[in-house]
N, C-alpha and C positions, 0 to 999 in steps of 0.2 A: 971123153965127153965134155966138151967145153960149152955146150948150150945151157942156158938158164931159162927154165920155164916155171909155171906157177908152183908146182909141187916138187920139181926136180931142179936143184941148183947144179952148178958145175960139178962133175964127178959122180952124180947120182942119176943113173939112167932110168928111163921109164917109157912106156908106150901109152900114148894118150888116145882115147877113143871117145865117142859120143853116142848117146842113146837114139839119135835120129840124124837124118841128113841135114835138117834145118839147123840143129845144134852144131854139127861139124862145120858147116859152112859159116855159121855165125862166128864161131871161134877163129876160123882162119881168115875170113874177110875183114875182120876187125884190124888186122895187121897189114891190110892192103896187099895181100898175096895175089900174084897173078895166077888165077885159077886155070888158065890155059896150059900151064906147065905142071898141073897136078892131076892126080887120079884119085877118085873117091872109091874106097874099097869097103864093102860091107861084110862083116864076119860076126857070127854069134860067138860070144866068149863067156866062159864061166870061170870065176875065181872063187875059191872056197873061204878065204880069210881076208875080208875086206873091211876097212874102216868106213862106215857109212856116214859121211858128213852131210848127206841129204837129210838126215834125221836131226831135228833141232835139239833133241835130248842129248845126242852124242856131242853136238857142238857145245851145249851148256856144260856138260861134264868136262870138256877140254878147256872151257873158259874162252871160247871164241865165238864171234858173231858171224852172221851171214855176210855182213859187209867186210869183216876181217879176211874172209876167204874168197870174196869175189871182187874186192877192190883192186886198185892198180899197184899196190905195194905187195911184194912177195916175201918179205921177211918172215911173217908168221907162217905162211904156207910152206916155205922152205923148211922151217923148223918142224912142221907137221910131217912133211915128206920124209925127212931124215929120221924122225922118231918112229914113224910107221915102218920104215925099212928095218931099223934097229930092233923093233919089237917082233919082227918076223911076219908081218902082214904081207899078203900077196899084192895088195893094192888099196886104192882109195876110190870110193864112189862119192863124187862131189857135185854140188850144184854148178851149173854152167854160169860163168861170169858174163856171157854174151847173149844167152837165151834164157829168160827167167823161168821157162817151163822145161828146160832141158837139164841134163846131167852128163857128167863126164866120168869115165872109168880110167884111172891111171894104174897101169899094171907095172909092178916091180918084179914080177915073176920072171926069172931068167936073166935079170940084170945084176 
């Protein structure tokens, strides 16, 4: 896995999902992806052990701000992703960087 994404740096796999079509499209179109070559899939998913970065109290406990995790630099989010995986979490529920009312679920389960 050579790709580097917000919470998954090279070597750390993950499956990224969104809580809505709007959020999914906002995340993808930000990068000028040609949507004619993509398929949007909808699937209900439940993970049992998720770090909820949508909760400001959790972010405060970790010492990170909303801007730290939604900005254009990934150093902090890569550290969070690695820590979450090491601690045995199944994933992260995070605020969307591209849709202020949306959230993303990053699953490490199976990776």
